[in-house]
MARKELUM-199149 format. One record per residue (C-alpha): chain; x, y, z; residue in three letters; residue number from 1. Coordinates in steps of 0.5 Angstrom, whole numbers, padded with zeros to 4 digits. Each point is the difference from the previous one (the first is absolute). Layout:
# residues N
R   chain    east   north      up   res     n
R       A       X       Y       Z   Ala   NUM
...
END
This chain:
# residues 239
R   chain    east   north      up   res     n
R       A    0167    0031    0192   Unk     1
R       A    0006   -0001   -0005   Unk     2
R       A    0002   -0006    0005   Unk     3
R       A   -0006   -0003    0000   Unk     4
R       A   -0001    0000   -0008   Unk     5
R       A    0008   -0002    0000   Unk     6
R       A   -0002   -0006    0004   Unk     7
R       A   -0001   -0007   -0003   Unk     8
R       A   -0006   -0004   -0002   Unk     9
R       A    0001   -0007   -0001   Unk    10
R       A    0007    0001    0001   Unk    11
R       A    0001    0005   -0005   Unk    12
R       A    0002    0007    0001   Unk    13
R       A   -0003    0006   -0004   Unk    14
R       A    0004    0005   -0004   Unk    15
R       A    0001    0007    0002   Unk    16
R       A   -0002    0003   -0007   Unk    17
R       A   -0007   -0004    0001   Unk    18
R       A    0000    0003    0007   Unk    19
R       A    0001    0007   -0003   Unk    20
R       A   -0005   -0001   -0005   Unk    21
R       A   -0005   -0002    0005   Unk    22
R       A    0001    0006    0004   Unk    23
R       A   -0001    0004   -0006   Unk    24
R       A   -0007   -0003   -0001   Unk    25
R       A   -0002    0001    0007   Unk    26
R       A    0002    0007    0000   Unk    27
R       A   -0003    0002   -0006   Unk    28
R       A   -0007   -0003    0002   Unk    29
R       A    0000    0003    0006   Unk    30
R       A    0002    0007   -0003   Unk    31
R       A   -0005   -0001   -0005   Unk    32
R       A   -0006   -0001    0005   Unk    33
R       A    0003    0006    0004   Unk    34
R       A   -0001    0004   -0006   Unk    35
R       A   -0007   -0003   -0002   Unk    36
R       A   -0002    0002    0007   Unk    37
R       A    0003    0007    0000   Unk    38
R       A   -0004    0001   -0007   Unk    39
R       A   -0006   -0002    0003   Unk    40
R       A    0000    0004    0006   Unk    41
R       A    0002    0006   -0005   Unk    42
R       A   -0006   -0001   -0004   Unk    43
R       A   -0005   -0001    0006   Unk    44
R       A    0003    0007    0002   Unk    45
R       A   -0001    0003   -0006   Unk    46
R       A   -0007   -0002   -0001   Unk    47
R       A   -0001    0002    0007   Unk    48
R       A    0003    0007   -0002   Unk    49
R       A   -0004    0000   -0007   Unk    50
R       A   -0007   -0001    0004   Unk    51
R       A    0002    0005    0005   Unk    52
R       A    0001    0005   -0005   Unk    53
R       A   -0006   -0002   -0004   Unk    54
R       A   -0004    0001    0006   Unk    55
R       A    0003    0007    0002   Unk    56
R       A   -0002    0002   -0007   Unk    57
R       A   -0007   -0002    0000   Unk    58
R       A    0000    0004    0007   Unk    59
R       A    0003    0006   -0003   Unk    60
R       A   -0005    0000   -0006   Unk    61
R       A   -0006   -0001    0004   Unk    62
R       A    0003    0006    0005   Unk    63
R       A    0001    0004   -0006   Unk    64
R       A   -0007   -0001   -0003   Unk    65
R       A   -0003    0002    0007   Unk    66
R       A    0004    0006    0000   Unk    67
R       A   -0003    0002   -0007   Unk    68
R       A   -0007   -0001    0002   Unk    69
R       A    0001    0004    0007   Unk    70
R       A    0003    0006   -0004   Unk    71
R       A   -0006   -0001   -0005   Unk    72
R       A   -0005    0000    0006   Unk    73
R       A    0003    0006    0003   Unk    74
R       A    0000    0004   -0007   Unk    75
R       A   -0008   -0002   -0001   Unk    76
R       A   -0001    0002    0008   Unk    77
R       A    0003    0007   -0001   Unk    78
R       A   -0004    0001   -0007   Unk    79
R       A   -0007   -0002    0004   Unk    80
R       A    0002    0005    0005   Unk    81
R       A    0001    0006   -0005   Unk    82
R       A   -0006   -0002   -0003   Unk    83
R       A   -0004    0000    0006   Unk    84
R       A    0003    0007    0002   Unk    85
R       A   -0002    0003   -0007   Unk    86
R       A   -0007   -0003    0001   Unk    87
R       A    0000    0004    0007   Unk    88
R       A    0002    0006   -0003   Unk    89
R       A   -0005    0000   -0005   Unk    90
R       A   -0005   -0001    0005   Unk    91
R       A    0002    0005    0004   Unk    92
R       A    0000    0005   -0006   Unk    93
R       A   -0007   -0002   -0001   Unk    94
R       A   -0002    0001    0007   Unk    95
R       A    0003    0007    0000   Unk    96
R       A   -0004    0002   -0007   Unk    97
R       A   -0006   -0003    0003   Unk    98
R       A    0000    0004    0006   Unk    99
R       A    0002    0006   -0004   Unk   100
R       A   -0006   -0001   -0004   Unk   101
R       A   -0004   -0001    0006   Unk   102
R       A    0002    0007    0003   Unk   103
R       A   -0001    0004   -0006   Unk   104
R       A   -0007   -0003   -0001   Unk   105
R       A   -0001    0002    0007   Unk   106
R       A    0002    0007   -0001   Unk   107
R       A   -0004    0000   -0006   Unk   108
R       A   -0006   -0002    0003   Unk   109
R       A    0001    0005    0006   Unk   110
R       A    0001    0006   -0005   Unk   111
R       A   -0006   -0002   -0004   Unk   112
R       A   -0004    0000    0007   Unk   113
R       A    0003    0007    0001   Unk   114
R       A   -0002    0003   -0007   Unk   115
R       A   -0005    0005    0001   Unk   116
R       A   -0007   -0003   -0003   Unk   117
R       A    0002   -0007    0001   Unk   118
R       A   -0006   -0001    0005   Unk   119
R       A   -0005    0003   -0005   Unk   120
R       A    0003   -0005   -0006   Unk   121
R       A   -0001   -0006    0004   Unk   122
R       A   -0007    0003    0001   Unk   123
R       A   -0001    0001   -0007   Unk   124
R       A    0002   -0007   -0002   Unk   125
R       A   -0004   -0003    0006   Unk   126
R       A   -0006    0004   -0003   Unk   127
R       A    0001   -0002   -0007   Unk   128
R       A    0001   -0008    0002   Unk   129
R       A   -0007    0000    0003   Unk   130
R       A   -0003    0004   -0006   Unk   131
R       A    0004   -0005   -0005   Unk   132
R       A   -0003   -0007    0003   Unk   133
R       A   -0007    0003    0002   Unk   134
R       A   -0002    0004   -0006   Unk   135
R       A   -0005   -0002   -0005   Unk   136
R       A    0005    0003   -0006   Unk   137
R       A    0005   -0005   -0003   Unk   138
R       A    0007    0002    0003   Unk   139
R       A    0007   -0003   -0003   Unk   140
R       A    0007    0002    0002   Unk   141
R       A    0004   -0001   -0006   Unk   142
R       A    0007    0000   -0001   Unk   143
R       A    0003    0007   -0004   Unk   144
R       A    0004   -0004   -0005   Unk   145
R       A   -0004   -0006   -0003   Unk   146
R       A   -0007    0001    0003   Unk   147
R       A    0001   -0006    0004   Unk   148
R       A   -0006   -0001    0005   Unk   149
R       A    0003    0000    0007   Unk   150
R       A   -0006    0000    0004   Unk   151
R       A   -0008    0001   -0001   Unk   152
R       A   -0006    0000    0004   Unk   153
R       A   -0006   -0004    0000   Unk   154
R       A   -0005    0005   -0004   Unk   155
R       A    0005   -0001   -0006   Unk   156
R       A    0000   -0007    0000   Unk   157
R       A   -0008    0000    0000   Unk   158
R       A    0000    0005   -0006   Unk   159
R       A    0005   -0004   -0004   Unk   160
R       A   -0003   -0007    0002   Unk   161
R       A    0007   -0002    0002   Unk   162
R       A    0003   -0002    0007   Unk   163
R       A    0006    0003    0003   Unk   164
R       A    0005   -0005   -0002   Unk   165
R       A   -0003    0001   -0007   Unk   166
R       A    0002    0007    0000   Unk   167
R       A    0007    0000    0004   Unk   168
R       A    0006    0001   -0004   Unk   169
R       A   -0004    0001   -0006   Unk   170
R       A    0001    0006   -0004   Unk   171
R       A   -0006    0005    0000   Unk   172
R       A    0001    0002   -0007   Unk   173
R       A   -0001   -0008   -0002   Unk   174
R       A   -0008    0002    0002   Unk   175
R       A   -0001    0006   -0004   Unk   176
R       A   -0003    0000   -0006   Unk   177
R       A    0004    0000   -0006   Unk   178
R       A   -0003    0007   -0003   Unk   179
R       A    0001    0003    0007   Unk   180
R       A    0007   -0003    0001   Unk   181
R       A    0004    0006   -0004   Unk   182
R       A   -0003    0005    0004   Unk   183
R       A    0001   -0004    0007   Unk   184
R       A    0007    0000   -0001   Unk   185
R       A    0001    0007   -0002   Unk   186
R       A   -0003    0002    0006   Unk   187
R       A    0004   -0005    0004   Unk   188
R       A    0006    0003   -0003   Unk   189
R       A   -0002    0007    0001   Unk   190
R       A   -0001   -0001    0008   Unk   191
R       A    0007   -0004    0000   Unk   192
R       A    0003    0006   -0003   Unk   193
R       A   -0003    0004    0005   Unk   194
R       A   -0003    0004   -0006   Unk   195
R       A   -0007    0000    0004   Unk   196
R       A   -0002   -0003    0007   Unk   197
R       A   -0007   -0003   -0001   Unk   198
R       A   -0004   -0002   -0006   Unk   199
R       A   -0007   -0002   -0001   Unk   200
R       A   -0003   -0003   -0006   Unk   201
R       A   -0005   -0006   -0003   Unk   202
R       A    0003   -0006   -0001   Unk   203
R       A   -0002   -0007   -0002   Unk   204
R       A    0002   -0006    0004   Unk   205
R       A    0000   -0008   -0002   Unk   206
R       A   -0004   -0004    0005   Unk   207
R       A    0001   -0007    0002   Unk   208
R       A   -0006   -0002   -0005   Unk   209
R       A    0004    0003   -0006   Unk   210
R       A   -0005    0006    0000   Unk   211
R       A    0002    0007    0001   Unk   212
R       A   -0003    0005    0005   Unk   213
R       A    0001    0008    0000   Unk   214
R       A    0002    0003    0006   Unk   215
R       A    0003    0007    0002   Unk   216
R       A    0007   -0001    0001   Unk   217
R       A    0004    0005    0005   Unk   218
R       A    0008   -0001    0001   Unk   219
R       A    0004    0004    0005   Unk   220
R       A    0007   -0001    0001   Unk   221
R       A    0003   -0001    0007   Unk   222
R       A    0008    0002    0001   Unk   223
R       A    0005   -0002    0004   Unk   224
R       A    0004    0005    0005   Unk   225
R       A    0005    0001   -0005   Unk   226
R       A   -0006    0002   -0005   Unk   227
R       A    0001   -0006   -0005   Unk   228
R       A   -0006   -0004   -0002   Unk   229
R       A   -0002   -0005    0005   Unk   230
R       A   -0007   -0003   -0002   Unk   231
R       A   -0006    0002   -0004   Unk   232
R       A   -0007    0000    0003   Unk   233
R       A   -0005   -0002   -0005   Unk   234
R       A   -0008    0001    0002   Unk   235
R       A   -0004   -0004   -0005   Unk   236
R       A   -0008    0002    0001   Unk   237
R       A   -0004   -0004   -0004   Unk   238
R       A   -0006    0004   -0004   Unk   239
END
């Protein structure tokens, strides 16, 4: 190239200094292009690396979240399994308690059946039940604590002019004449305290129309097997 640059053009020779200058410029241009090419290549490489790092970071975050969710789910599953075990334990305890109670009740029933006079007691109850419903005398089964009517027969309904629905659940003392109420409650108290077992007296009772009828009233106490008051039997015979 040096020989070419030093050749003549139009018969004139180019000087060596000019040639050197041209060579320097060409080298610089070539070097500059190479540097730019290397810079572009490096920039592309860095961008690619950054993209790879970004994708890897996102994948890591997603994987971490998935692991946290899976860990939470496993803990919740274990909690639910423990709750199920607790419920099963409670159910088993209740089954055992119920079975125990049934065995105890069965034993009580057997013992009661073997009690001397149990058959006699049943016969008396059946006989009383028959008399209670067919008698022309008014009958009422009354609670010993508040004289609440538990059961009545048709005869008492006819005497008072009230239906069974009108009487059930009401307090019998609410039908007693105000002037007779104090004596009525005194007798009920004496029988409840077992001071006397029965009592008979004249009492006045309010009917459906508001009028009062006079009746012979007999009160008897029925006790439990343990001897405590179970209920009163009132017999009301209209005069």
